[in-house]
BAVEXTI-341163 format. One record per residue (C-alpha): x, y, z. Coordinates in pm, whole numbers, padded with zeros to 5 digits, always signed. Each point is the difference from the previous one (the first is absolute). Example, Ala and Ser with C-alpha at 12.3 -4.5 7.8 and 13.67 -1.06 7.14 Angstrom:
! BAVEXTI-341163
+01230-00450+00780 +00137+00344-00066 
END
This chain:
! BAVEXTI-341163
+06113+14022+08985 +00048+00339-00153 -00185+00064-00328 +00324+00047-00186 +00150-00333+00099 -00032-00295-00229 +00012-00269+00262 +00293-00221+00084 +00363-00049-00074 +00115-00065-00351 +00298-00183-00140 +00133+00300-00189 +00288+00160+00192 +00003+00378-00015 +00325+00194-00001 -00058+00244+00290 +00353+00087+00113 +00154+00321-00120 +00109+00057-00278 -00147-00320-00153 -00351+00123+00079 +00041+00282-00248 -00008-00254-00286 -00364-00070+00089 -00115+00355-00063 +00026-00004-00381 -00184+00288-00164 -00066+00158+00338 +00367+00103+00035 +00057+00343-00153 +00231+00292+00069 -00286+00222+00115 -00106-00254+00265 +00186-00101+00313 +00078-00367+00062 -00252-00015+00289 -00274+00139-00229 +00092-00256-00265 -00032-00260+00274 -00350+00128+00077 -00093+00001-00368 +00111-00364-00031 -00198-00086+00313 -00320+00166-00134 +00028-00193-00328 +00067-00341+00154 -00199+00010+00326 -00275+00252-00058 -00025-00116-00362 -00028+00347-00144 +00080+00089-00362 +00275+00237-00098 -00214+00310-00010 -00159-00066+00338 +00340-00071+00153 +00128+00338-00116 -00321+00168+00119 +00049-00139+00351 +00365+00107+00050 +00104+00327+00154 +00339+00077-00161 +00217+00289+00108 +00114+00169+00321 -00197+00131+00301 -00247-00288-00009 -00052+00003+00381 +00078-00371+00022 -00262-00094-00259 +00134-00196-00297 -00336-00090-00151 -00376-00021+00051 -00248-00253-00137 -00375+00035+00044 -00209-00317-00014 -00360+00115-00042 -00128-00361+00007 +00142-00074+00344 -00015+00355+00135 +00373+00022+00061 +00260+00276-00036 +00339-00170-00002 +00297+00227+00076 +00338-00140-00104 +00352+00040+00122 +00283-00209-00148 +00344-00055+00150 +00276-00166-00196 +00280-00123+00226 +00350-00053-00134 +00111-00235+00281 -00118-00309+00184 -00120+00211+00293 -00349-00093+00123 -00296+00237+00034 -00069+00119+00354 -00279+00222+00123 +00164+00341-00059 -00104+00034-00367 -00346-00136+00078 -00053+00251+00283 +00101+00281-00240 -00245-00136-00254 -00274-00007+00261 +00066+00373+00048 -00036+00046-00380 -00334-00169+00009 -00127+00238+00268 -00026+00257-00285 -00297-00204-00123 -00181-00018+00335 -00300+00206-00104 -00114+00240-00269 +00160+00315+00159 +00332-00184+00027 -00006-00094-00369 -00099+00352-00098 +00292+00132+00203 +00231-00246-00173 -00127+00123-00332 +00041+00361+00101 +00360-00042+00124 +00125-00242-00266 +00296+00123-00207 +00003-00310-00222 -00211+00052-00319 -00041-00373-00047 -00134-00049+00354 -00232+00300-00036 -00131-00146-00328 -00054-00343+00158 -00195+00145+00295 -00218+00212-00229 -00059-00250-00278 -00109-00270+00242 -00191+00244+00221 +00165-00161+00304 -00141+00250+00252 -00360-00082-00098 +00065-00373-00004 +00147+00012+00351 -00307+00194+00113 -00222-00263-00160 +00158-00272+00207 +00256-00150-00239 +00252-00205+00204 +00352+00143-00024 +00266-00271+00004 +00375+00042+00002 +00188-00240-00227 +00373-00017+00076 +00218-00183-00255 +00360-00103+00061 +00246-00266-00110 +00118-00038+00365 -00134-00263+00241 -00204+00109+00299 +00145-00052+00346 -00183-00058+00330 -00031+00375+00070 -00179+00046-00333 -00232-00290+00072 -00089+00138+00343 -00074+00342-00152 -00218-00144-00277 -00198-00201+00255 -00104+00330+00162 -00049+00190-00328 -00236-00194-00223 -00037+00284-00240 +00350-00069-00147 +00056-00287-00244 +00365-00105-00038 +00146-00164-00311 +00349-00095+00111 +00237-00243-00164 -00187-00314+00106 -00346+00139-00082 +00118+00118-00343 +00132-00348-00072 -00306-00183+00136 -00254+00221-00176 +00169+00011-00341 -00170-00165-00298 +00251-00061-00280 -00107+00022-00362 -00004-00352-00144 +00096+00076-00362 +00136-00265-00237 +00366+00061-00078 +00095+00088-00357 +00116-00293-00219 +00362-00042+00102 +00144-00228-00269 +00165+00161-00303 -00151-00018-00344 +00170+00086-00326 -00159+00141-00313 +00164-00015-00342 -00026+00343-00161 +00245-00059-00291 -00272+00016-00268 -00197+00299+00127 +00088+00360+00080 -00010+00113+00364 +00025+00335+00175 +00182+00075+00324 -00078+00303+00215 +00175+00127+00306 -00301+00171+00159 +00194+00115+00305 +00324-00074+00182 -00161-00312+00151 -00277-00094-00241 +00056-00169-00334 -00258-00107-00256 +00024-00235-00297 -00270-00041-00264 +00007-00295-00238 -00237-00202-00220 +00034-00344+00154 -00112-00339-00123 -00312-00126+00173 +00160-00345+00001 +00270+00142+00231 -00237+00206+00213 -00218-00298+00096 +00311-00158+00160 +00004+00266+00269 -00051-00148+00347 -00317+00035+00202 -00256+00020-00283 -00190-00321+00081 -00045+00075+00372 -00037+00376-00040 +00309+00090+00206 +00143+00196-00295 -00297+00239+00027 -00010+00036+00379 +00105+00370-00033 -00249+00064-00281 -00328+00173+00090 -00205-00304-00105 +00044-00367-00085 -00121-00185-00311 -00372+00069-00043 -00077-00319-00199 -00096-00064-00362 -00345+00148+00026 +00097+00371-00010 -00023+00172-00341 +00366+00106+00012 +00124-00350+00073 -00223-00153-00266 +00144+00242-00255 +00356-00079+00109 -00066-00374-00033 -00148+00041-00345 +00311+00192-00112 +00227-00269+00140 -00191-00277-00185 +00002+00194-00325 +00350-00040-00142 -00056+00281-00248 -00016+00249+00289 +00332-00106+00156 +00233+00239-00195 -00238+00291+00074 -00042-00084+00370 +00222+00292+00120 -00214+00241-00199 -00320-00066+00195 +00136-00113+00336 +00111+00238+00281 +00287-00222+00107 +00143-00107+00334 +00159+00193+00281 +00248-00197+00210 +00172+00133+00312 +00326-00172+00094 +00284+00016+00247 +00260-00096-00262 +00000+00121-00360 +00296-00056-00232 +00054+00019-00376 +00311-00175-00130 +00044-00043-00375 -00301-00198-00113 -00144-00089+00342 -00230+00181+00240 +00014-00145+00355 -00239+00076+00282 -00044-00135+00353 -00217+00090+00300 -00284+00086-00238 -00378+00048+00007 -00250+00093-00271 -00201+00309+00108 -00188+00052-00328 -00095-00271-00250 -00130-00283+00220 -00298-00071-00226 +00215-00022-00313 +00282-00207+00144 -00235-00244+00168 -00200-00038-00323 +00323-00070-00189 +00103-00255+00261 -00331-00182-00019 +00018-00009-00380 +00366-00087-00041 -00069-00253-00272 -00132+00277-00226 +00298+00232+00038 +00233+00047-00294 +00345+00153-00014 -00148+00307-00175 -00215+00088+00301 +00186+00267+00194 -00100+00244+00276 +00146+00340+00076 +00145-00044+00348 +00125+00275+00230 +00245-00098+00270 +00074+00248+00281 +00265-00082+00259 -00205+00109+00296 -00062-00267+00267 -00377-00076+00022 -00003+00095+00368 +00162+00341-00064 -00224+00310+00057 +00048+00098-00361 -00144-00331-00109 -00344+00094+00134 -00005+00312-00217 +00105-00194-00310 -00263-00269+00066 -00278+00255+00049 +00087+00205-00305 +00046-00293-00237 -00330-00155+00106 -00193+00329-00020 +00028-00027-00377 -00234-00301-00015 -00334-00110+00145 +00122+00003+00358 -00230+00064+00296 +00081+00200+00313 -00014-00332+00183 +00277-00133-00224 +00215+00306+00068 -00040-00037+00379 +00089-00369+00001 +00366+00081+00071 -00087+00259+00262 +00169-00100+00329 -00338+00039+00176 -00152-00277-00214 +00308-00221+00002 +00036+00029+00379 -00367-00089+00056 +00037-00300-00228 +00315-00113+00179 -00163+00038+00344 -00316-00185-00101 +00187-00286-00163 +00224-00031+00306 -00271+00032+00267 -00276-00189-00188 +00222-00241-00192 -00199-00245-00206 -00327+00149+00125 -00023+00330-00192 +00171+00137-00313 +00007+00372-00068 +00004+00076-00376 +00138+00343-00081 +00033-00023-00374 -00210-00135-00287 +00096-00354-00107 +00210-00062+00311 +00030-00365+00100 -00303-00150-00176 +00074-00328+00182 -00106+00152+00337 -00325-00166+00116 -00282+00239-00090 -00183-00031+00329 +00306+00115+00190 +00095+00296-00222 -00060+00355+00120 +00007+00252-00285 +00143+00334+00111 -00246+00178-00230 -00296-00160+00186 +00136+00065+00344 +00076+00362-00102 -00376+00055-00042 -00072-00160+00335 +00251+00221+00179 -00142+00304-00179 -00347-00084+00129 +00089-00137+00343 +00299+00208+00108 -00036+00324-00196 -00381-00018+00007 -00041+00091-00364 -00226-00275-00144 -00135+00248-00257 +00347+00008-00167 +00050-00377-00025 -00106-00010-00363 +00283+00239-00103 +00258-00271-00062 +00239+00242-00168 +00052+00182+00332 +00082-00306+00211 +00362-00028-00109 +00047+00362-00098 -00105+00293+00214 -00148-00221+00277 +00272-00257+00021 +00191+00161+00284 -00315+00067+00200 -00123-00357-00046 +00321-00199+00048 +00261+00244+00130 -00094-00003+00366 +00175-00165+00296 -00309-00197+00094 -00026-00164-00344 +00182-00325+00087 -00047-00359-00101 -00267-00040+00267 -00192+00296-00130 +00003-00137-00356 -00126-00336+00131 -00273+00177+00200 -00106+00201-00307 -00020-00321-00207 -00202-00174+00272 -00236+00297+00019 -00056-00010-00373 -00065-00373+00004 -00247+00044+00289 -00199+00267-00179 +00002-00181-00339 -00122-00310+00174 -00303+00187+00135 -00103+00169-00328 -00209-00293-00118 -00219+00039+00310 -00123+00338-00124 -00349-00009-00146 +00074+00302-00214 +00251-00179-00227 +00023+00282-00254 +00126+00227+00272 +00196-00269+00177 +00199-00101-00305 +00090+00354-00095 +00375+00023+00046 +00002+00306+00226 -00252-00160+00239 +00262-00234+00145 +00232+00295+00071 -00280+00195+00159 -00063-00301+00225 +00371-00024+00083 -00005+00364+00103 -00320-00050+00205 +00161-00299+00170 +00290+00224+00107 -00246+00257+00138 -00189-00273+00189 +00322-00149+00144 +00099+00342+00128 -00313+00032+00212 +00176-00187+00284 +00350-00031+00139 +00080-00353-00126 -00095+00088-00355 +00211+00316+00014 +00297-00200+00124 -00041-00255-00285 -00015+00282-00257 +00312+00160+00140 +00214-00310+00053 -00121-00345-00112 +00337-00159+00097 -00089-00049+00366 -00329-00164-00095 +00167-00228-00252 +00252-00086+00271 -00266-00149+00223 -00069-00372-00013 -00170-00075-00334 -00011+00380-00030 -00057+00033-00369 -00292-00247+00001 -00153+00186+00292 +00039+00333-00179 -00176-00139-00308 -00286-00132+00212 -00035+00330+00181 +00010+00196-00327 -00282-00215-00138 -00211+00048+00314 +00030+00380-00023 -00029+00015-00378 -00315-00213-00024 -00239+00255+00159 +00171+00282-00192 -00072-00184-00325 -00360-00062+00108 -00058+00365+00092 +00147+00130-00328 -00198-00259-00202 -00327+00103+00168 +00076+00368-00048 +00088-00048-00369 -00308-00219-00065 -00222+00267+00158 +00163+00270-00210 -00031-00207-00321 -00373-00078+00057 -00091+00359+00078 -00270+00139-00223 +00108+00355+00066 +00156+00127-00328 +00206+00249+00200 +00151-00283+00203 +00142-00203-00293 +00283-00219+00131 +00279+00073-00242 +00251-00214+00190 +00252+00014-00285 +00037+00372+00060 -00056+00003+00376 +00276-00252+00068 +00243+00232-00183 -00101+00305+00209 +00184+00053+00328 -00293+00202+00139 -00251-00275-00083 +00231-00262+00152 +00008+00201+00323 -00382+00021+00002 -00018-00378-00048 +00256-00052+00276 -00213+00206+00244 -00305-00212-00073 +00169-00341+00011 +00225+00056+00305 -00278+00153+00209 -00219-00303-00079 +00289-00235+00089 +00057+00174+00335 -00370-00032+00077 +00020-00372-00075 +00304-00038+00226 -00168+00189+00282 -00304-00226-00028 +00215-00319-00024 -00106-00074-00354 +00352+00031-00129 +00343-00052+00166 +00247+00279+00067 +00359-00052-00112 +00096-00098+00354 -00285-00252+00024 +00084-00146-00341 +00370-00044+00092 -00072-00147+00343 -00273-00222-00148 +00252-00141-00244 +00231-00074+00293 -00283-00174+00192 -00080-00210-00303 +00358-00123-00012 -00001-00088+00366 -00329-00195-00028 +00140-00194-00291 
END
């Protein structure tokens, strides 16, 4: 299976016929971009799982592109993917003609001189910039695999299948493959039923913000607000950046105290930021304000606290509420949600919780590992999920940073995980449900071995586990089976009892790595040489020192493998298989 595929057909039916397909493109449709480029942009977001900036960076807009619509470089897998998109307006199938022409386009990437010639003769500034920025000529010379990715809403015919069988360097996403590989975003619908608010006794303000966007601000009774649907089960806040964080937070304790103190009720609007509600329907008629298709995107903590303390609410307790008639799934809604939540104690993780990359991963995991694993992408989300089955995206972000990006020295910088590093960590085609599960299993394997370390001070230091995760990756890559697992865990999980076998193999490889690092750290700690003080707290944050440690540990591991004191990745995987057979 290709790294960009998510594995298996889904129930969601895509609209792929023209012109219905255009409705899928959303923000990617713009007057400066052709329909076929918008098609490519939509593809990169949904199948390669790139964020908006990366999508734009990959696309080659404009004329004279020499058959190249986009380029994506995957440094982790050593791939240069060259894209061509074709949007057909009819039911005509795809033959081999377009694919043969695309093969000719790919010949421009045959070797370094060919790419340099392409760069020299290009009349398209965007193509020139792509080739230079990604240093494609050097990467081709270094052995990066160039793949052609052809995208179309037509179905392949027998001629196309015959051609592809002889040209393995071209990956085709046709109508059926687009449908089968698509992972829909499972997002709770806004609350559909209408609710009316009596505004006869309070002033309200109406604003026509634009031709299509209207806003109403009113001081509403808390007694009315707690009657909104979806508070108890959290569905009302599905489009918020976080769910209810519980009574233990300082903010929620303060809110609860104010609710229980009747003297504060009249002054509540003075020291409360208010609610922001997005809705599909917004009407003001005489003394009634009516909304439907609504979701609260700011104010979850307050509204939930009010709901849980309904018996203490008086008629004097009012909250400034801002209604905006923008559907919660509209692109503008994301901007409103981000901006309103930036005003409070919101983390970068909270702000990324509505990012399609996170939502798509959650949807895929909950579909593929239903009942077995739960992927939490926002604080306070579904507290009823069994704790031993929950995978926190913040935890797995650190694992991917150490294992995939090989930056264990940065794993303590939590503020970067969902800010500047978010796209690099999560926005890659190979980051699928299976990869998240693998990352979680790797973490559990390493954490399970930490107690075996004699140097517990070093072993329990937070960055030590991420150093070990990185060293495990380096050890796995010393043979072909380990490399294949790192690149694509899906085919290993697909084997009989594959995930259990992977976990067993990981433990077999990780155990000698932990032992080697423990011995090395203990020796460093017990050294009497003042010039060799083991300041592990600093060394584990230094990329150079991490590389020095890697050289020591991996060379020792390879020596153990050569002398049959430790298993290679292949031996560990095959040994797990043999164990299953004997059982």
